[in-house]
Residue frames as a rotation matrix with the C-alpha (Angstrom) as fourth column:
UNK 1
-0.167 0.227 0.960 15.93
0.883 0.467 0.044 -45.96
-0.438 0.855 -0.278 -10.58
UNK 2
-0.905 -0.210 -0.370 16.27
0.039 -0.906 0.420 -43.01
-0.424 0.366 0.829 -13.10
UNK 3
0.211 0.958 -0.192 13.17
-0.095 -0.175 -0.980 -41.52
-0.973 0.225 0.054 -14.65
UNK 4
-0.193 -0.138 0.972 12.75
0.829 0.507 0.236 -42.48
-0.525 0.851 0.017 -18.22
UNK 5
0.084 0.393 0.916 11.34
0.775 -0.603 0.188 -39.04
0.626 0.694 -0.355 -19.11
UNK 6
-0.891 -0.424 0.164 12.05
0.275 -0.790 -0.548 -35.52
0.362 -0.444 0.820 -17.85
UNK 7
-0.456 0.722 -0.521 9.46
0.807 0.088 -0.584 -34.56
-0.376 -0.687 -0.622 -15.23
UNK 8
-0.397 0.177 -0.901 9.16
-0.118 -0.983 -0.142 -30.95
-0.910 0.050 0.411 -16.55
UNK 9
-0.917 0.018 -0.398 8.48
-0.398 0.003 0.917 -32.21
0.017 1.000 0.005 -20.05
UNK 10
-0.629 0.721 -0.291 5.67
0.693 0.690 0.208 -34.42
0.351 -0.071 -0.934 -18.91
UNK 11
-0.222 0.572 -0.789 4.14
0.702 -0.468 -0.537 -31.53
-0.677 -0.673 -0.297 -16.93
UNK 12
-0.638 -0.085 -0.765 4.52
-0.338 -0.862 0.378 -29.12
-0.692 0.500 0.521 -19.81
UNK 13
-0.957 0.203 -0.207 2.82
-0.116 0.385 0.916 -31.47
0.266 0.900 -0.345 -22.17
UNK 14
-0.404 0.825 -0.396 -0.05
0.909 0.408 -0.078 -32.15
0.097 -0.392 -0.915 -19.86
UNK 15
-0.354 0.290 -0.889 -0.49
0.389 -0.819 -0.422 -28.47
-0.851 -0.495 0.178 -19.28
UNK 16
-0.858 -0.077 -0.509 -0.63
-0.398 -0.527 0.751 -27.78
-0.326 0.846 0.421 -23.02
UNK 17
-0.754 0.562 -0.340 -3.40
-0.010 0.507 0.862 -30.36
0.657 0.653 -0.377 -23.68
UNK 18
-0.155 0.692 -0.705 -5.47
0.853 0.453 0.257 -30.17
0.498 -0.562 -0.660 -20.33
UNK 19
-0.235 0.155 0.960 -7.11
-0.115 -0.985 0.131 -26.75
0.965 -0.080 0.249 -19.42
UNK 20
0.810 0.585 0.036 -8.40
-0.119 0.104 0.987 -28.23
0.574 -0.804 0.154 -16.18
UNK 21
0.466 -0.722 -0.511 -4.86
0.883 0.417 0.216 -29.22
0.058 -0.552 0.832 -15.02
UNK 22
-0.466 -0.636 0.615 -3.61
0.559 -0.750 -0.352 -25.67
0.685 0.179 0.706 -15.92
UNK 23
0.187 0.587 0.788 -6.25
-0.376 -0.698 0.609 -24.12
0.908 -0.410 0.090 -13.77
UNK 24
0.937 0.121 -0.329 -5.63
0.230 0.495 0.838 -26.61
0.264 -0.861 0.436 -10.88
UNK 25
0.062 -0.956 -0.285 -1.88
0.970 0.125 -0.209 -25.76
0.236 -0.264 0.935 -11.00
UNK 26
-0.449 -0.138 0.883 -2.50
0.088 -0.990 -0.110 -22.01
0.889 0.028 0.457 -10.96
UNK 27
0.551 0.720 0.421 -4.99
-0.380 -0.233 0.895 -22.44
0.743 -0.654 0.145 -8.09
UNK 28
0.747 -0.302 -0.593 -2.55
0.605 0.679 0.416 -24.61
0.277 -0.669 0.690 -6.23
UNK 29
-0.368 -0.897 0.245 0.16
0.722 -0.442 -0.532 -22.01
0.585 -0.019 0.811 -6.47
UNK 30
-0.258 0.375 0.890 -2.19
-0.316 -0.904 0.289 -19.31
0.913 -0.207 0.352 -5.09
UNK 31
0.814 0.555 -0.170 -3.50
-0.091 0.412 0.907 -21.61
0.573 -0.723 0.386 -2.32
UNK 32
0.287 -0.784 -0.550 0.01
0.872 0.452 -0.190 -22.24
0.397 -0.425 0.813 -1.25
UNK 33
-0.604 -0.511 0.611 0.81
0.292 -0.856 -0.427 -18.56
0.742 -0.080 0.666 -1.02
UNK 34
0.105 0.780 0.617 -2.36
-0.494 -0.497 0.713 -17.89
0.863 -0.379 0.333 0.91
UNK 35
0.836 0.192 -0.514 -1.53
0.213 0.749 0.627 -20.72
0.505 -0.634 0.585 3.20
UNK 36
0.798 -0.582 0.157 1.80
-0.521 -0.534 0.666 -19.20
-0.304 -0.613 -0.730 4.02
UNK 37
0.340 -0.699 0.630 3.86
0.471 0.706 0.529 -21.69
-0.814 0.117 0.569 2.07
UNK 38
0.663 -0.050 -0.747 5.50
-0.428 -0.844 -0.323 -18.99
-0.615 0.534 -0.581 0.01
UNK 39
-0.409 -0.897 -0.169 8.38
-0.674 0.172 0.718 -20.98
-0.615 0.407 -0.675 -1.30
UNK 40
-0.556 0.309 0.772 6.14
0.517 0.856 0.029 -23.75
-0.652 0.415 -0.635 -2.60
UNK 41
0.512 0.849 -0.128 3.69
0.408 -0.372 -0.834 -21.28
-0.756 0.375 -0.537 -4.00
UNK 42
0.296 -0.533 -0.793 6.56
-0.703 -0.684 0.198 -19.41
-0.647 0.499 -0.577 -5.90
UNK 43
-0.741 -0.620 0.258 7.92
-0.318 0.662 0.678 -22.78
-0.591 0.421 -0.688 -7.24
UNK 44
-0.155 0.755 0.638 4.38
0.716 0.530 -0.454 -23.78
-0.681 0.386 -0.623 -8.53
UNK 45
0.689 0.466 -0.554 3.86
0.053 -0.796 -0.604 -20.43
-0.722 0.387 -0.573 -10.12
UNK 46
-0.096 -0.840 -0.535 7.32
-0.761 -0.284 0.583 -20.52
-0.642 0.463 -0.612 -11.72
UNK 47
-0.786 -0.202 0.584 6.68
0.111 0.883 0.455 -23.97
-0.608 0.423 -0.672 -13.18
UNK 48
0.254 0.940 0.226 3.30
0.609 0.026 -0.792 -22.81
-0.751 0.339 -0.567 -14.37
UNK 49
0.574 -0.172 -0.801 4.85
-0.475 -0.866 -0.155 -19.73
-0.667 0.469 -0.579 -16.19
UNK 50
-0.466 -0.885 -0.001 7.60
-0.571 0.300 0.764 -21.85
-0.675 0.357 -0.645 -17.64
UNK 51
-0.745 0.169 0.645 5.20
0.382 0.901 0.204 -24.42
-0.547 0.398 -0.736 -19.06
UNK 52
0.186 0.956 0.228 2.57
0.848 -0.039 -0.528 -21.95
-0.495 0.292 -0.818 -20.34
UNK 53
0.946 0.319 -0.062 3.06
0.263 -0.863 -0.432 -18.33
-0.191 0.392 -0.900 -20.99
UNK 54
0.205 -0.969 0.136 6.83
0.886 0.125 -0.447 -18.07
0.416 0.212 0.884 -20.51
UNK 55
0.088 -0.242 -0.966 8.66
0.757 -0.614 0.222 -15.32
-0.647 -0.752 0.129 -18.72
UNK 56
-0.863 -0.455 0.220 9.17
0.476 -0.584 0.658 -13.28
-0.171 0.672 0.720 -21.91
UNK 57
-0.346 0.885 0.313 5.42
0.434 -0.145 0.889 -12.88
0.832 0.443 -0.334 -22.51
UNK 58
0.420 0.439 -0.795 4.75
0.896 -0.061 0.439 -12.36
0.144 -0.897 -0.419 -18.85
UNK 59
-0.469 -0.620 -0.628 7.26
0.659 -0.720 0.219 -9.50
-0.588 -0.311 0.746 -18.86
UNK 60
-0.895 0.047 0.445 5.50
0.302 -0.670 0.678 -7.89
0.329 0.741 0.585 -21.69
UNK 61
0.058 0.998 -0.022 2.19
0.560 -0.014 0.828 -8.10
0.826 -0.060 -0.560 -19.96
UNK 62
0.636 0.195 -0.747 3.51
0.771 -0.189 0.608 -6.74
-0.023 -0.962 -0.271 -16.67
UNK 63
0.766 -0.448 0.461 6.04
-0.178 -0.837 -0.518 -4.16
0.618 0.314 -0.721 -18.05
UNK 64
0.648 -0.582 0.491 8.78
-0.582 0.036 0.812 -5.97
-0.491 -0.812 -0.316 -16.02
UNK 65
-0.203 -0.869 -0.451 12.04
-0.972 0.235 -0.016 -7.52
0.119 0.435 -0.893 -17.04
UNK 66
0.629 0.391 -0.672 11.64
-0.353 0.914 0.201 -11.30
0.693 0.111 0.712 -17.67
UNK 67
-0.271 -0.822 -0.501 14.82
0.239 0.447 -0.862 -11.81
0.932 -0.353 0.075 -15.67
UNK 68
-0.779 0.053 0.624 13.34
-0.551 -0.532 -0.643 -9.85
0.298 -0.845 0.444 -12.78
UNK 69
0.334 0.942 0.032 10.22
-0.906 0.311 0.286 -11.95
0.260 -0.125 0.958 -12.88
UNK 70
0.402 -0.318 -0.859 12.36
0.014 0.940 -0.341 -15.07
0.916 0.125 0.382 -12.78
UNK 71
-0.707 -0.704 0.065 14.27
0.019 -0.111 -0.994 -13.80
0.707 -0.702 0.092 -9.78
UNK 72
-0.356 0.669 0.653 10.91
-0.891 -0.453 -0.022 -12.95
0.281 -0.590 0.757 -8.04
UNK 73
0.656 0.745 -0.124 9.80
-0.727 0.667 0.163 -16.56
0.204 -0.017 0.979 -8.39
UNK 74
-0.010 -0.780 -0.626 13.15
-0.228 0.611 -0.758 -18.13
0.974 0.136 -0.184 -7.72
UNK 75
0.399 0.211 -0.892 13.68
0.716 0.536 0.447 -19.90
0.573 -0.817 0.063 -4.29
UNK 76
-0.500 -0.618 -0.606 15.75
0.853 -0.471 -0.224 -16.91
-0.147 -0.629 0.763 -3.09
UNK 77
-0.559 0.288 0.778 13.33
0.298 -0.805 0.512 -14.30
0.774 0.518 0.364 -4.52
UNK 78
-0.588 0.375 -0.716 11.47
0.731 -0.133 -0.670 -11.96
-0.347 -0.917 -0.196 -2.36
UNK 79
-0.517 0.448 0.729 8.67
0.549 -0.480 0.684 -10.30
0.657 0.754 0.002 -4.49
UNK 80
-0.889 0.450 0.086 6.70
-0.414 -0.708 -0.573 -7.31
-0.197 -0.545 0.815 -3.18
UNK 81
-0.338 0.886 0.316 3.03
0.376 0.435 -0.818 -8.23
-0.863 -0.158 -0.480 -2.71
UNK 82
0.251 0.412 -0.876 2.21
-0.555 -0.680 -0.479 -5.65
-0.793 0.606 0.058 -5.48
UNK 83
-0.369 -0.536 -0.759 4.40
-0.928 0.174 0.328 -7.61
-0.044 0.826 -0.562 -7.96
UNK 84
-0.964 0.081 0.255 3.20
0.049 0.990 -0.129 -11.02
-0.263 -0.111 -0.958 -6.94
UNK 85
-0.023 0.995 0.096 -0.60
0.340 0.098 -0.935 -10.02
-0.940 0.012 -0.341 -7.24
UNK 86
0.151 0.167 -0.974 0.17
-0.841 -0.496 -0.216 -8.42
-0.519 0.852 0.065 -10.69
UNK 87
-0.843 -0.456 -0.285 1.72
-0.537 0.731 0.421 -11.72
0.016 0.508 -0.861 -11.84
UNK 88
-0.769 0.556 0.314 -1.24
0.369 0.788 -0.492 -13.66
-0.521 -0.262 -0.812 -10.50
UNK 89
0.133 0.833 -0.536 -3.73
-0.183 -0.511 -0.840 -11.16
-0.974 0.210 0.085 -12.10
UNK 90
-0.193 -0.314 -0.930 -1.96
-0.949 -0.181 0.258 -11.56
-0.249 0.932 -0.263 -15.54
UNK 91
-0.961 -0.275 0.018 -1.90
-0.266 0.943 0.198 -15.24
-0.071 0.186 -0.980 -15.23
UNK 92
-0.425 0.885 0.187 -5.66
0.357 0.355 -0.864 -15.42
-0.831 -0.301 -0.467 -14.41
UNK 93
0.241 0.516 -0.822 -6.51
-0.582 -0.601 -0.548 -13.08
-0.777 0.610 0.155 -17.32
UNK 94
-0.506 -0.534 -0.678 -4.38
-0.862 0.283 0.421 -15.09
-0.033 0.797 -0.603 -19.73
UNK 95
-0.996 0.008 0.093 -6.10
-0.002 0.994 -0.114 -18.29
-0.093 -0.113 -0.989 -18.54
UNK 96
-0.479 0.872 0.098 -9.52
-0.286 -0.261 0.922 -16.84
0.830 0.414 0.374 -18.63
UNK 97
-0.017 0.276 -0.961 -9.98
0.773 0.614 0.163 -17.73
0.635 -0.740 -0.224 -14.97
UNK 98
0.032 0.046 0.998 -11.02
-0.526 -0.849 0.056 -15.73
0.850 -0.527 -0.003 -11.95
UNK 99
-0.395 -0.182 -0.900 -9.87
0.607 0.684 -0.405 -17.19
0.689 -0.707 -0.159 -8.60
UNK 100
0.304 0.587 0.751 -11.89
-0.372 -0.652 0.660 -16.32
0.877 -0.480 0.020 -5.55
UNK 101
-0.872 -0.488 -0.045 -10.95
-0.133 0.324 -0.937 -16.55
0.472 -0.810 -0.348 -1.85
UNK 102
0.203 0.979 -0.019 -13.45
-0.280 0.077 0.957 -18.22
0.938 -0.188 0.289 0.36
UNK 103
-0.440 -0.337 0.832 -13.52
-0.870 -0.069 -0.488 -18.29
0.222 -0.939 -0.263 4.12
UNK 104
0.260 0.435 -0.862 -13.75
-0.162 0.900 0.405 -21.74
0.952 0.035 0.304 5.65
UNK 105
0.174 -0.282 0.944 -13.88
-0.976 -0.178 0.127 -22.74
0.132 -0.943 -0.306 9.25
C-alpha cells in the first residue's frame, strides 16, 4: 500500500511546529552515535539538518562546504570526530539546547 504523503514532508512539518520533537530527534541522533550505531546516527542527523537548519546554513556556521557536510552525514561518509562534534555543537547552539552524557549502569 503506497503512502499518501511523503514521509520526509510529514517529518519536516512536525519539526517546524514541535520544538520537543526537534530536541528529541537531535538527542536520538547523538544517542545512536554514542551507542556505536554510527550509520543510524548520521542518518538521523542528516534528516534533522535537512528539515531544520539546512546544509547551506550549517556550512556557514562551521566554515565547511555544504557538499562536504552532506558527504560526512551520507551513508558512505566517514567524518572525523572533530567535524562530527563541531556539527553537533552547532546544532545544539542553534536549537538552544545542551545535551549531556550521563553514565548509567
